[in-house]
VOMIPA-799274 format. One record per residue (C-alpha): residue number from 1; chain; x, y, z. Coordinates in steps of 0.5 Angstrom, whole numbers. Layout:
residues N
<r n="NUM" chain="A" x="X" y="Y" z="Z"/>
...
end
This chain:
residues 520
<r n="1" chain="A" x="191" y="216" z="200"/>
<r n="2" chain="A" x="189" y="213" z="193"/>
<r n="3" chain="A" x="192" y="206" z="195"/>
<r n="4" chain="A" x="188" y="206" z="202"/>
<r n="5" chain="A" x="182" y="209" z="199"/>
<r n="6" chain="A" x="181" y="203" z="195"/>
<r n="7" chain="A" x="182" y="198" z="200"/>
<r n="8" chain="A" x="176" y="201" z="204"/>
<r n="9" chain="A" x="169" y="203" z="204"/>
<r n="10" chain="A" x="166" y="209" z="200"/>
<r n="11" chain="A" x="168" y="215" z="204"/>
<r n="12" chain="A" x="163" y="220" z="207"/>
<r n="13" chain="A" x="165" y="226" z="211"/>
<r n="14" chain="A" x="158" y="227" z="214"/>
<r n="15" chain="A" x="154" y="233" z="215"/>
<r n="16" chain="A" x="155" y="239" z="220"/>
<r n="17" chain="A" x="148" y="238" z="222"/>
<r n="18" chain="A" x="144" y="244" z="226"/>
<r n="19" chain="A" x="146" y="243" z="234"/>
<r n="20" chain="A" x="151" y="237" z="233"/>
<r n="21" chain="A" x="156" y="241" z="236"/>
<r n="22" chain="A" x="152" y="242" z="242"/>
<r n="23" chain="A" x="151" y="235" z="243"/>
<r n="24" chain="A" x="158" y="234" z="243"/>
<r n="25" chain="A" x="159" y="239" z="248"/>
<r n="26" chain="A" x="154" y="236" z="252"/>
<r n="27" chain="A" x="157" y="229" z="251"/>
<r n="28" chain="A" x="164" y="231" z="253"/>
<r n="29" chain="A" x="161" y="234" z="260"/>
<r n="30" chain="A" x="157" y="227" z="261"/>
<r n="31" chain="A" x="164" y="223" z="260"/>
<r n="32" chain="A" x="168" y="223" z="266"/>
<r n="33" chain="A" x="174" y="221" z="262"/>
<r n="34" chain="A" x="174" y="227" z="258"/>
<r n="35" chain="A" x="176" y="231" z="264"/>
<r n="36" chain="A" x="183" y="229" z="261"/>
<r n="37" chain="A" x="181" y="232" z="255"/>
<r n="38" chain="A" x="179" y="239" z="258"/>
<r n="39" chain="A" x="186" y="239" z="262"/>
<r n="40" chain="A" x="190" y="238" z="255"/>
<r n="41" chain="A" x="186" y="243" z="251"/>
<r n="42" chain="A" x="186" y="249" z="257"/>
<r n="43" chain="A" x="192" y="247" z="261"/>
<r n="44" chain="A" x="199" y="249" z="256"/>
<r n="45" chain="A" x="203" y="246" z="262"/>
<r n="46" chain="A" x="199" y="239" z="261"/>
<r n="47" chain="A" x="199" y="239" z="254"/>
<r n="48" chain="A" x="207" y="241" z="254"/>
<r n="49" chain="A" x="208" y="235" z="258"/>
<r n="50" chain="A" x="204" y="230" z="254"/>
<r n="51" chain="A" x="207" y="232" z="248"/>
<r n="52" chain="A" x="214" y="231" z="251"/>
<r n="53" chain="A" x="213" y="225" z="254"/>
<r n="54" chain="A" x="211" y="222" z="247"/>
<r n="55" chain="A" x="216" y="225" z="243"/>
<r n="56" chain="A" x="222" y="223" z="248"/>
<r n="57" chain="A" x="220" y="215" z="247"/>
<r n="58" chain="A" x="220" y="216" z="239"/>
<r n="59" chain="A" x="226" y="214" z="235"/>
<r n="60" chain="A" x="230" y="220" z="231"/>
<r n="61" chain="A" x="228" y="216" z="225"/>
<r n="62" chain="A" x="224" y="211" z="222"/>
<r n="63" chain="A" x="217" y="209" z="220"/>
<r n="64" chain="A" x="211" y="210" z="225"/>
<r n="65" chain="A" x="204" y="208" z="225"/>
<r n="66" chain="A" x="200" y="213" z="229"/>
<r n="67" chain="A" x="193" y="210" z="231"/>
<r n="68" chain="A" x="189" y="215" z="236"/>
<r n="69" chain="A" x="182" y="215" z="239"/>
<r n="70" chain="A" x="178" y="220" z="242"/>
<r n="71" chain="A" x="183" y="225" z="245"/>
<r n="72" chain="A" x="188" y="221" z="242"/>
<r n="73" chain="A" x="186" y="223" z="235"/>
<r n="74" chain="A" x="187" y="231" z="238"/>
<r n="75" chain="A" x="194" y="229" z="241"/>
<r n="76" chain="A" x="196" y="225" z="234"/>
<r n="77" chain="A" x="194" y="231" z="230"/>
<r n="78" chain="A" x="198" y="236" z="235"/>
<r n="79" chain="A" x="204" y="232" z="235"/>
<r n="80" chain="A" x="205" y="232" z="227"/>
<r n="81" chain="A" x="208" y="238" z="227"/>
<r n="82" chain="A" x="213" y="237" z="232"/>
<r n="83" chain="A" x="215" y="230" z="230"/>
<r n="84" chain="A" x="223" y="229" z="228"/>
<r n="85" chain="A" x="224" y="231" z="221"/>
<r n="86" chain="A" x="227" y="224" z="219"/>
<r n="87" chain="A" x="221" y="220" z="222"/>
<r n="88" chain="A" x="216" y="218" z="216"/>
<r n="89" chain="A" x="209" y="216" z="218"/>
<r n="90" chain="A" x="207" y="211" z="214"/>
<r n="91" chain="A" x="200" y="212" z="216"/>
<r n="92" chain="A" x="195" y="215" z="221"/>
<r n="93" chain="A" x="188" y="212" z="223"/>
<r n="94" chain="A" x="184" y="216" z="228"/>
<r n="95" chain="A" x="177" y="214" z="231"/>
<r n="96" chain="A" x="172" y="217" z="235"/>
<r n="97" chain="A" x="175" y="224" z="234"/>
<r n="98" chain="A" x="172" y="230" z="236"/>
<r n="99" chain="A" x="177" y="234" z="232"/>
<r n="100" chain="A" x="171" y="237" z="227"/>
<r n="101" chain="A" x="168" y="240" z="234"/>
<r n="102" chain="A" x="171" y="247" z="234"/>
<r n="103" chain="A" x="173" y="247" z="242"/>
<r n="104" chain="A" x="178" y="242" z="240"/>
<r n="105" chain="A" x="182" y="246" z="235"/>
<r n="106" chain="A" x="188" y="246" z="240"/>
<r n="107" chain="A" x="193" y="252" z="239"/>
<r n="108" chain="A" x="190" y="253" z="232"/>
<r n="109" chain="A" x="192" y="245" z="230"/>
<r n="110" chain="A" x="187" y="246" z="224"/>
<r n="111" chain="A" x="191" y="252" z="221"/>
<r n="112" chain="A" x="197" y="248" z="222"/>
<r n="113" chain="A" x="194" y="242" z="218"/>
<r n="114" chain="A" x="192" y="247" z="212"/>
<r n="115" chain="A" x="197" y="243" z="208"/>
<r n="116" chain="A" x="199" y="235" z="209"/>
<r n="117" chain="A" x="206" y="234" z="213"/>
<r n="118" chain="A" x="211" y="232" z="208"/>
<r n="119" chain="A" x="213" y="226" z="212"/>
<r n="120" chain="A" x="206" y="223" z="213"/>
<r n="121" chain="A" x="204" y="218" z="207"/>
<r n="122" chain="A" x="196" y="218" z="209"/>
<r n="123" chain="A" x="191" y="220" z="214"/>
<r n="124" chain="A" x="184" y="217" z="215"/>
<r n="125" chain="A" x="179" y="218" z="220"/>
<r n="126" chain="A" x="173" y="213" z="222"/>
<r n="127" chain="A" x="167" y="216" z="225"/>
<r n="128" chain="A" x="160" y="213" z="228"/>
<r n="129" chain="A" x="154" y="217" z="227"/>
<r n="130" chain="A" x="152" y="214" z="234"/>
<r n="131" chain="A" x="158" y="217" z="237"/>
<r n="132" chain="A" x="156" y="223" z="240"/>
<r n="133" chain="A" x="163" y="225" z="241"/>
<r n="134" chain="A" x="165" y="225" z="234"/>
<r n="135" chain="A" x="161" y="231" z="232"/>
<r n="136" chain="A" x="157" y="226" z="228"/>
<r n="137" chain="A" x="161" y="228" z="222"/>
<r n="138" chain="A" x="168" y="227" z="220"/>
<r n="139" chain="A" x="175" y="231" z="221"/>
<r n="140" chain="A" x="175" y="232" z="213"/>
<r n="141" chain="A" x="170" y="238" z="214"/>
<r n="142" chain="A" x="176" y="242" z="217"/>
<r n="143" chain="A" x="182" y="238" z="214"/>
<r n="144" chain="A" x="180" y="238" z="207"/>
<r n="145" chain="A" x="186" y="234" z="204"/>
<r n="146" chain="A" x="185" y="228" z="209"/>
<r n="147" chain="A" x="179" y="222" z="208"/>
<r n="148" chain="A" x="173" y="220" z="212"/>
<r n="149" chain="A" x="170" y="214" z="213"/>
<r n="150" chain="A" x="163" y="212" z="216"/>
<r n="151" chain="A" x="162" y="206" z="220"/>
<r n="152" chain="A" x="156" y="203" z="223"/>
<r n="153" chain="A" x="154" y="200" z="230"/>
<r n="154" chain="A" x="148" y="199" z="234"/>
<r n="155" chain="A" x="151" y="201" z="240"/>
<r n="156" chain="A" x="150" y="208" z="242"/>
<r n="157" chain="A" x="153" y="213" z="247"/>
<r n="158" chain="A" x="159" y="211" z="251"/>
<r n="159" chain="A" x="159" y="204" z="248"/>
<r n="160" chain="A" x="159" y="207" z="241"/>
<r n="161" chain="A" x="165" y="211" z="243"/>
<r n="162" chain="A" x="169" y="206" z="245"/>
<r n="163" chain="A" x="176" y="204" z="242"/>
<r n="164" chain="A" x="174" y="197" z="242"/>
<r n="165" chain="A" x="168" y="198" z="238"/>
<r n="166" chain="A" x="172" y="202" z="233"/>
<r n="167" chain="A" x="178" y="197" z="233"/>
<r n="168" chain="A" x="173" y="191" z="232"/>
<r n="169" chain="A" x="171" y="194" z="225"/>
<r n="170" chain="A" x="174" y="191" z="219"/>
<r n="171" chain="A" x="175" y="197" z="215"/>
<r n="172" chain="A" x="179" y="200" z="221"/>
<r n="173" chain="A" x="183" y="194" z="221"/>
<r n="174" chain="A" x="184" y="194" z="214"/>
<r n="175" chain="A" x="187" y="201" z="214"/>
<r n="176" chain="A" x="192" y="199" z="220"/>
<r n="177" chain="A" x="194" y="193" z="216"/>
<r n="178" chain="A" x="195" y="197" z="210"/>
<r n="179" chain="A" x="200" y="201" z="214"/>
<r n="180" chain="A" x="203" y="195" z="217"/>
<r n="181" chain="A" x="204" y="191" z="211"/>
<r n="182" chain="A" x="202" y="195" z="205"/>
<r n="183" chain="A" x="199" y="190" z="201"/>
<r n="184" chain="A" x="195" y="184" z="202"/>
<r n="185" chain="A" x="199" y="180" z="197"/>
<r n="186" chain="A" x="205" y="176" z="198"/>
<r n="187" chain="A" x="206" y="175" z="190"/>
<r n="188" chain="A" x="213" y="178" z="187"/>
<r n="189" chain="A" x="211" y="184" z="183"/>
<r n="190" chain="A" x="214" y="184" z="176"/>
<r n="191" chain="A" x="217" y="191" z="175"/>
<r n="192" chain="A" x="218" y="193" z="167"/>
<r n="193" chain="A" x="225" y="196" z="166"/>
<r n="194" chain="A" x="223" y="197" z="159"/>
<r n="195" chain="A" x="225" y="204" z="156"/>
<r n="196" chain="A" x="220" y="209" z="156"/>
<r n="197" chain="A" x="218" y="217" z="154"/>
<r n="198" chain="A" x="213" y="221" z="157"/>
<r n="199" chain="A" x="206" y="222" z="154"/>
<r n="200" chain="A" x="205" y="229" z="150"/>
<r n="201" chain="A" x="199" y="233" z="152"/>
<r n="202" chain="A" x="195" y="229" z="147"/>
<r n="203" chain="A" x="197" y="222" z="149"/>
<r n="204" chain="A" x="196" y="224" z="156"/>
<r n="205" chain="A" x="189" y="226" z="155"/>
<r n="206" chain="A" x="187" y="220" z="151"/>
<r n="207" chain="A" x="190" y="215" z="156"/>
<r n="208" chain="A" x="186" y="219" z="161"/>
<r n="209" chain="A" x="180" y="218" z="157"/>
<r n="210" chain="A" x="180" y="211" z="156"/>
<r n="211" chain="A" x="182" y="210" z="163"/>
<r n="212" chain="A" x="175" y="214" z="165"/>
<r n="213" chain="A" x="171" y="210" z="160"/>
<r n="214" chain="A" x="174" y="203" z="163"/>
<r n="215" chain="A" x="172" y="205" z="170"/>
<r n="216" chain="A" x="165" y="207" z="167"/>
<r n="217" chain="A" x="165" y="200" z="164"/>
<r n="218" chain="A" x="166" y="197" z="171"/>
<r n="219" chain="A" x="159" y="200" z="173"/>
<r n="220" chain="A" x="155" y="197" z="168"/>
<r n="221" chain="A" x="151" y="191" z="167"/>
<r n="222" chain="A" x="147" y="187" z="162"/>
<r n="223" chain="A" x="146" y="189" z="155"/>
<r n="224" chain="A" x="149" y="196" z="157"/>
<r n="225" chain="A" x="155" y="193" z="159"/>
<r n="226" chain="A" x="156" y="189" z="153"/>
<r n="227" chain="A" x="154" y="195" z="148"/>
<r n="228" chain="A" x="159" y="200" z="152"/>
<r n="229" chain="A" x="165" y="195" z="152"/>
<r n="230" chain="A" x="164" y="194" z="144"/>
<r n="231" chain="A" x="164" y="201" z="143"/>
<r n="232" chain="A" x="170" y="202" z="148"/>
<r n="233" chain="A" x="174" y="197" z="144"/>
<r n="234" chain="A" x="173" y="200" z="137"/>
<r n="235" chain="A" x="175" y="207" z="140"/>
<r n="236" chain="A" x="181" y="204" z="144"/>
<r n="237" chain="A" x="183" y="201" z="137"/>
<r n="238" chain="A" x="182" y="207" z="133"/>
<r n="239" chain="A" x="186" y="212" z="138"/>
<r n="240" chain="A" x="192" y="207" z="138"/>
<r n="241" chain="A" x="192" y="207" z="131"/>
<r n="242" chain="A" x="191" y="215" z="130"/>
<r n="243" chain="A" x="197" y="216" z="135"/>
<r n="244" chain="A" x="201" y="211" z="132"/>
<r n="245" chain="A" x="200" y="214" z="125"/>
<r n="246" chain="A" x="201" y="221" z="128"/>
<r n="247" chain="A" x="208" y="219" z="131"/>
<r n="248" chain="A" x="210" y="216" z="125"/>
<r n="249" chain="A" x="209" y="222" z="121"/>
<r n="250" chain="A" x="213" y="226" z="126"/>
<r n="251" chain="A" x="218" y="221" z="128"/>
<r n="252" chain="A" x="216" y="220" z="135"/>
<r n="253" chain="A" x="217" y="214" z="139"/>
<r n="254" chain="A" x="210" y="210" z="142"/>
<r n="255" chain="A" x="210" y="211" z="149"/>
<r n="256" chain="A" x="209" y="205" z="153"/>
<r n="257" chain="A" x="203" y="207" z="156"/>
<r n="258" chain="A" x="200" y="208" z="149"/>
<r n="259" chain="A" x="203" y="202" z="146"/>
<r n="260" chain="A" x="200" y="198" z="152"/>
<r n="261" chain="A" x="193" y="199" z="149"/>
<r n="262" chain="A" x="194" y="196" z="142"/>
<r n="263" chain="A" x="191" y="189" z="140"/>
<r n="264" chain="A" x="189" y="186" z="134"/>
<r n="265" chain="A" x="182" y="189" z="132"/>
<r n="266" chain="A" x="181" y="184" z="126"/>
<r n="267" chain="A" x="181" y="178" z="131"/>
<r n="268" chain="A" x="174" y="178" z="135"/>
<r n="269" chain="A" x="177" y="174" z="140"/>
<r n="270" chain="A" x="183" y="178" z="142"/>
<r n="271" chain="A" x="183" y="181" z="149"/>
<r n="272" chain="A" x="182" y="189" z="149"/>
<r n="273" chain="A" x="188" y="191" z="154"/>
<r n="274" chain="A" x="186" y="195" z="160"/>
<r n="275" chain="A" x="188" y="202" z="160"/>
<r n="276" chain="A" x="193" y="203" z="166"/>
<r n="277" chain="A" x="192" y="207" z="172"/>
<r n="278" chain="A" x="194" y="214" z="171"/>
<r n="279" chain="A" x="200" y="217" z="175"/>
<r n="280" chain="A" x="199" y="223" z="180"/>
<r n="281" chain="A" x="197" y="229" z="177"/>
<r n="282" chain="A" x="197" y="236" z="181"/>
<r n="283" chain="A" x="190" y="238" z="184"/>
<r n="284" chain="A" x="191" y="245" z="180"/>
<r n="285" chain="A" x="192" y="242" z="173"/>
<r n="286" chain="A" x="187" y="236" z="174"/>
<r n="287" chain="A" x="181" y="241" z="175"/>
<r n="288" chain="A" x="181" y="243" z="168"/>
<r n="289" chain="A" x="183" y="236" z="165"/>
<r n="290" chain="A" x="177" y="233" z="169"/>
<r n="291" chain="A" x="172" y="238" z="168"/>
<r n="292" chain="A" x="173" y="236" z="160"/>
<r n="293" chain="A" x="172" y="229" z="162"/>
<r n="294" chain="A" x="166" y="229" z="166"/>
<r n="295" chain="A" x="163" y="233" z="160"/>
<r n="296" chain="A" x="165" y="229" z="154"/>
<r n="297" chain="A" x="163" y="223" z="151"/>
<r n="298" chain="A" x="169" y="219" z="151"/>
<r n="299" chain="A" x="167" y="213" z="147"/>
<r n="300" chain="A" x="165" y="218" z="141"/>
<r n="301" chain="A" x="163" y="217" z="136"/>
<r n="302" chain="A" x="158" y="212" z="139"/>
<r n="303" chain="A" x="152" y="215" z="143"/>
<r n="304" chain="A" x="151" y="211" z="150"/>
<r n="305" chain="A" x="146" y="214" z="155"/>
<r n="306" chain="A" x="149" y="213" z="162"/>
<r n="307" chain="A" x="147" y="216" z="169"/>
<r n="308" chain="A" x="150" y="221" z="173"/>
<r n="309" chain="A" x="151" y="216" z="178"/>
<r n="310" chain="A" x="155" y="211" z="174"/>
<r n="311" chain="A" x="159" y="217" z="171"/>
<r n="312" chain="A" x="160" y="220" z="178"/>
<r n="313" chain="A" x="162" y="213" z="181"/>
<r n="314" chain="A" x="167" y="212" z="175"/>
<r n="315" chain="A" x="170" y="219" z="176"/>
<r n="316" chain="A" x="171" y="218" z="184"/>
<r n="317" chain="A" x="175" y="212" z="182"/>
<r n="318" chain="A" x="179" y="215" z="177"/>
<r n="319" chain="A" x="181" y="221" z="182"/>
<r n="320" chain="A" x="182" y="216" z="187"/>
<r n="321" chain="A" x="187" y="212" z="183"/>
<r n="322" chain="A" x="191" y="219" z="181"/>
<r n="323" chain="A" x="192" y="220" z="189"/>
<r n="324" chain="A" x="187" y="226" z="189"/>
<r n="325" chain="A" x="182" y="222" z="193"/>
<r n="326" chain="A" x="174" y="220" z="192"/>
<r n="327" chain="A" x="172" y="227" z="194"/>
<r n="328" chain="A" x="175" y="231" z="188"/>
<r n="329" chain="A" x="171" y="226" z="184"/>
<r n="330" chain="A" x="165" y="228" z="187"/>
<r n="331" chain="A" x="167" y="235" z="187"/>
<r n="332" chain="A" x="167" y="235" z="179"/>
<r n="333" chain="A" x="160" y="233" z="179"/>
<r n="334" chain="A" x="158" y="238" z="184"/>
<r n="335" chain="A" x="161" y="244" z="181"/>
<r n="336" chain="A" x="158" y="242" z="174"/>
<r n="337" chain="A" x="151" y="242" z="178"/>
<r n="338" chain="A" x="152" y="249" z="181"/>
<r n="339" chain="A" x="155" y="252" z="175"/>
<r n="340" chain="A" x="148" y="249" z="171"/>
<r n="341" chain="A" x="144" y="252" z="177"/>
<r n="342" chain="A" x="147" y="259" z="176"/>
<r n="343" chain="A" x="146" y="259" z="169"/>
<r n="344" chain="A" x="140" y="256" z="168"/>
<r n="345" chain="A" x="136" y="257" z="175"/>
<r n="346" chain="A" x="135" y="249" z="176"/>
<r n="347" chain="A" x="140" y="244" z="179"/>
<r n="348" chain="A" x="138" y="239" z="174"/>
<r n="349" chain="A" x="143" y="237" z="169"/>
<r n="350" chain="A" x="142" y="234" z="163"/>
<r n="351" chain="A" x="148" y="229" z="163"/>
<r n="352" chain="A" x="146" y="227" z="156"/>
<r n="353" chain="A" x="147" y="233" z="153"/>
<r n="354" chain="A" x="153" y="235" z="158"/>
<r n="355" chain="A" x="157" y="228" z="155"/>
<r n="356" chain="A" x="156" y="231" z="148"/>
<r n="357" chain="A" x="161" y="237" z="149"/>
<r n="358" chain="A" x="167" y="234" z="146"/>
<r n="359" chain="A" x="162" y="232" z="139"/>
<r n="360" chain="A" x="161" y="240" z="139"/>
<r n="361" chain="A" x="168" y="242" z="141"/>
<r n="362" chain="A" x="172" y="242" z="135"/>
<r n="363" chain="A" x="166" y="246" z="131"/>
<r n="364" chain="A" x="166" y="251" z="136"/>
<r n="365" chain="A" x="174" y="252" z="136"/>
<r n="366" chain="A" x="174" y="252" z="129"/>
<r n="367" chain="A" x="168" y="258" z="129"/>
<r n="368" chain="A" x="172" y="262" z="134"/>
<r n="369" chain="A" x="179" y="261" z="130"/>
<r n="370" chain="A" x="181" y="256" z="135"/>
<r n="371" chain="A" x="187" y="254" z="131"/>
<r n="372" chain="A" x="190" y="261" z="134"/>
<r n="373" chain="A" x="187" y="260" z="141"/>
<r n="374" chain="A" x="192" y="262" z="146"/>
<r n="375" chain="A" x="190" y="257" z="151"/>
<r n="376" chain="A" x="193" y="256" z="158"/>
<r n="377" chain="A" x="199" y="252" z="159"/>
<r n="378" chain="A" x="198" y="245" z="162"/>
<r n="379" chain="A" x="193" y="242" z="157"/>
<r n="380" chain="A" x="192" y="245" z="150"/>
<r n="381" chain="A" x="196" y="251" z="147"/>
<r n="382" chain="A" x="195" y="253" z="140"/>
<r n="383" chain="A" x="200" y="248" z="137"/>
<r n="384" chain="A" x="197" y="242" z="140"/>
<r n="385" chain="A" x="190" y="244" z="138"/>
<r n="386" chain="A" x="193" y="245" z="131"/>
<r n="387" chain="A" x="196" y="238" z="131"/>
<r n="388" chain="A" x="190" y="235" z="134"/>
<r n="389" chain="A" x="185" y="237" z="129"/>
<r n="390" chain="A" x="190" y="236" z="123"/>
<r n="391" chain="A" x="192" y="229" z="125"/>
<r n="392" chain="A" x="186" y="226" z="128"/>
<r n="393" chain="A" x="180" y="231" z="125"/>
<r n="394" chain="A" x="175" y="235" z="128"/>
<r n="395" chain="A" x="170" y="229" z="128"/>
<r n="396" chain="A" x="174" y="224" z="132"/>
<r n="397" chain="A" x="175" y="222" z="140"/>
<r n="398" chain="A" x="182" y="225" z="140"/>
<r n="399" chain="A" x="180" y="231" z="136"/>
<r n="400" chain="A" x="174" y="233" z="140"/>
<r n="401" chain="A" x="177" y="232" z="147"/>
<r n="402" chain="A" x="183" y="236" z="145"/>
<r n="403" chain="A" x="178" y="242" z="143"/>
<r n="404" chain="A" x="174" y="241" z="149"/>
<r n="405" chain="A" x="180" y="242" z="153"/>
<r n="406" chain="A" x="182" y="248" z="149"/>
<r n="407" chain="A" x="176" y="251" z="150"/>
<r n="408" chain="A" x="176" y="250" z="158"/>
<r n="409" chain="A" x="183" y="253" z="158"/>
<r n="410" chain="A" x="183" y="258" z="153"/>
<r n="411" chain="A" x="183" y="266" z="154"/>
<r n="412" chain="A" x="185" y="272" z="150"/>
<r n="413" chain="A" x="182" y="276" z="145"/>
<r n="414" chain="A" x="182" y="270" z="140"/>
<r n="415" chain="A" x="176" y="266" z="144"/>
<r n="416" chain="A" x="173" y="273" z="146"/>
<r n="417" chain="A" x="172" y="275" z="139"/>
<r n="418" chain="A" x="170" y="268" z="137"/>
<r n="419" chain="A" x="165" y="267" z="142"/>
<r n="420" chain="A" x="162" y="274" z="141"/>
<r n="421" chain="A" x="161" y="273" z="134"/>
<r n="422" chain="A" x="155" y="271" z="130"/>
<r n="423" chain="A" x="159" y="265" z="128"/>
<r n="424" chain="A" x="158" y="262" z="135"/>
<r n="425" chain="A" x="151" y="260" z="137"/>
<r n="426" chain="A" x="148" y="262" z="144"/>
<r n="427" chain="A" x="148" y="255" z="146"/>
<r n="428" chain="A" x="155" y="254" z="144"/>
<r n="429" chain="A" x="157" y="260" z="148"/>
<r n="430" chain="A" x="153" y="257" z="154"/>
<r n="431" chain="A" x="156" y="250" z="154"/>
<r n="432" chain="A" x="163" y="254" z="154"/>
<r n="433" chain="A" x="161" y="258" z="160"/>
<r n="434" chain="A" x="158" y="253" z="164"/>
<r n="435" chain="A" x="165" y="249" z="163"/>
<r n="436" chain="A" x="169" y="255" z="165"/>
<r n="437" chain="A" x="164" y="256" z="171"/>
<r n="438" chain="A" x="165" y="249" z="173"/>
<r n="439" chain="A" x="172" y="249" z="173"/>
<r n="440" chain="A" x="172" y="255" z="178"/>
<r n="441" chain="A" x="167" y="252" z="183"/>
<r n="442" chain="A" x="171" y="246" z="183"/>
<r n="443" chain="A" x="178" y="250" z="184"/>
<r n="444" chain="A" x="174" y="253" z="190"/>
<r n="445" chain="A" x="171" y="246" z="193"/>
<r n="446" chain="A" x="178" y="244" z="193"/>
<r n="447" chain="A" x="181" y="250" z="196"/>
<r n="448" chain="A" x="185" y="252" z="190"/>
<r n="449" chain="A" x="187" y="259" z="188"/>
<r n="450" chain="A" x="182" y="262" z="183"/>
<r n="451" chain="A" x="184" y="263" z="176"/>
<r n="452" chain="A" x="183" y="270" z="174"/>
<r n="453" chain="A" x="183" y="268" z="167"/>
<r n="454" chain="A" x="176" y="266" z="167"/>
<r n="455" chain="A" x="173" y="273" z="170"/>
<r n="456" chain="A" x="177" y="277" z="165"/>
<r n="457" chain="A" x="175" y="273" z="159"/>
<r n="458" chain="A" x="168" y="273" z="161"/>
<r n="459" chain="A" x="168" y="281" z="162"/>
<r n="460" chain="A" x="171" y="282" z="155"/>
<r n="461" chain="A" x="166" y="277" z="152"/>
<r n="462" chain="A" x="161" y="282" z="155"/>
<r n="463" chain="A" x="164" y="288" z="152"/>
<r n="464" chain="A" x="164" y="285" z="146"/>
<r n="465" chain="A" x="157" y="282" z="145"/>
<r n="466" chain="A" x="154" y="289" z="148"/>
<r n="467" chain="A" x="158" y="292" z="143"/>
<r n="468" chain="A" x="155" y="288" z="137"/>
<r n="469" chain="A" x="148" y="288" z="140"/>
<r n="470" chain="A" x="148" y="296" z="140"/>
<r n="471" chain="A" x="151" y="296" z="133"/>
<r n="472" chain="A" x="145" y="292" z="131"/>
<r n="473" chain="A" x="140" y="294" z="135"/>
<r n="474" chain="A" x="140" y="301" z="132"/>
<r n="475" chain="A" x="137" y="299" z="126"/>
<r n="476" chain="A" x="135" y="292" z="126"/>
<r n="477" chain="A" x="128" y="290" z="128"/>
<r n="478" chain="A" x="127" y="288" z="136"/>
<r n="479" chain="A" x="125" y="281" z="134"/>
<r n="480" chain="A" x="131" y="280" z="129"/>
<r n="481" chain="A" x="134" y="273" z="131"/>
<r n="482" chain="A" x="141" y="276" z="131"/>
<r n="483" chain="A" x="139" y="280" z="136"/>
<r n="484" chain="A" x="135" y="275" z="140"/>
<r n="485" chain="A" x="142" y="271" z="140"/>
<r n="486" chain="A" x="146" y="276" z="142"/>
<r n="487" chain="A" x="141" y="278" z="148"/>
<r n="488" chain="A" x="142" y="271" z="150"/>
<r n="489" chain="A" x="149" y="271" z="150"/>
<r n="490" chain="A" x="149" y="277" z="154"/>
<r n="491" chain="A" x="144" y="274" z="159"/>
<r n="492" chain="A" x="149" y="268" z="160"/>
<r n="493" chain="A" x="155" y="272" z="161"/>
<r n="494" chain="A" x="152" y="277" z="166"/>
<r n="495" chain="A" x="149" y="271" z="170"/>
<r n="496" chain="A" x="156" y="268" z="170"/>
<r n="497" chain="A" x="160" y="274" z="172"/>
<r n="498" chain="A" x="155" y="275" z="178"/>
<r n="499" chain="A" x="155" y="268" z="180"/>
<r n="500" chain="A" x="163" y="269" z="180"/>
<r n="501" chain="A" x="163" y="276" z="184"/>
<r n="502" chain="A" x="158" y="274" z="189"/>
<r n="503" chain="A" x="161" y="267" z="191"/>
<r n="504" chain="A" x="168" y="270" z="191"/>
<r n="505" chain="A" x="171" y="267" z="185"/>
<r n="506" chain="A" x="173" y="274" z="182"/>
<r n="507" chain="A" x="180" y="274" z="184"/>
<r n="508" chain="A" x="184" y="281" z="184"/>
<r n="509" chain="A" x="187" y="283" z="178"/>
<r n="510" chain="A" x="193" y="287" z="177"/>
<r n="511" chain="A" x="194" y="291" z="171"/>
<r n="512" chain="A" x="201" y="291" z="167"/>
<r n="513" chain="A" x="203" y="298" z="169"/>
<r n="514" chain="A" x="206" y="298" z="176"/>
<r n="515" chain="A" x="204" y="304" z="178"/>
<r n="516" chain="A" x="196" y="303" z="176"/>
<r n="517" chain="A" x="193" y="298" z="180"/>
<r n="518" chain="A" x="186" y="296" z="178"/>
<r n="519" chain="A" x="182" y="292" z="182"/>
<r n="520" chain="A" x="177" y="288" z="179"/>
end
């Protein structure tokens, strides 16, 4: 999916506009050719005959490319679940598809496509806002894992829906060509057969951050690009040197992906190697990683203000490379905005402040007893945090990123008491809570299972903060700064818990005792 997305224009699933389905229904009735569609949808015998006719002409094994227009796109989606197991679909292109319209959910085809078929490499859909049959939106509105692209045309009504109108479009041709040939290049690819070792958690986060920084650099121009390139040059050199020093002390070899980034910093003419594209990371695991990156300054200690647009475009490019799709990158920033709105009552996000999370993360981790944090698996456990801060220091880019990752994934009594204590400011707690919420919202946008750790940890923090507040409030002045800080913390946690509960982000949590089930 990532490979085909990079060959096409910007993805766009469109919006479910009021009355669009009614317009589609009218258009279907208006077009005589849709009598066949009505028969396919309403007559099981006709549907069975169509599917049998197609399947009988397919080989038992091999590679196929499926292109479906209009009703053909519905038949194509329906066909996927009946294909012989040894057939591989190299790519599926749908055009002028009415699948987003509820009427065309034949035999619950949408439900059958909640997860992509294992023998389907990718599926892209092209829709035209002037094509009334296409419901004025893409199919990913009902099948989230596939990708939509909007194409323009001056023609309207029946002409806009014509297959020739779609097939004459360069983007559609590019998708079909990619399915047929896989590449536009005729050059021989050189394969590196050198020995390699897998990246550890710190190395992977560092390489991911440098790749994200490079993708932001591609979006910049003029003086800002030159300044950012200079900062990235120094940060990349320092990161490689720090990882090399740590690995030498731990008798660990340098992974190829890190060694590739090395260059002679003393030579101003030396070329800075471009960080390699990141291989696939599961959607579930990527939620924490990308939330951390979106909220961090990846060229720390340098401070360069970049707009939300630039940061988001770079994130969309990164998630495309990772095989997660552009929409995942968009959702990372949508989740951040919704989290800020839930806690602050405003959709406006100060991206300058957001980008400074990594700068304060190490300090927060230390204040919360972070060297003993019980972090969730997959990013940074207690041993990783200890190693990172000892080897790279809390002030560096790597130490800050790992610490930020620890805060986003942390749970347990360590984080509860640390954030509730007077040693952690209300502002620091807000930064951590908004990251937790952003991750939870991102998981919901990507149709992932909610993580119960977020709700449980917030509930524990609320109890601890309330206990501190009641103890100090018994004898302190009402205007005491400590009480105000605790009240601010309490308000933050309460708003977060309410949002999670109201938006179905609080999972059912069962107690460890089998005969005592507690619903949270």
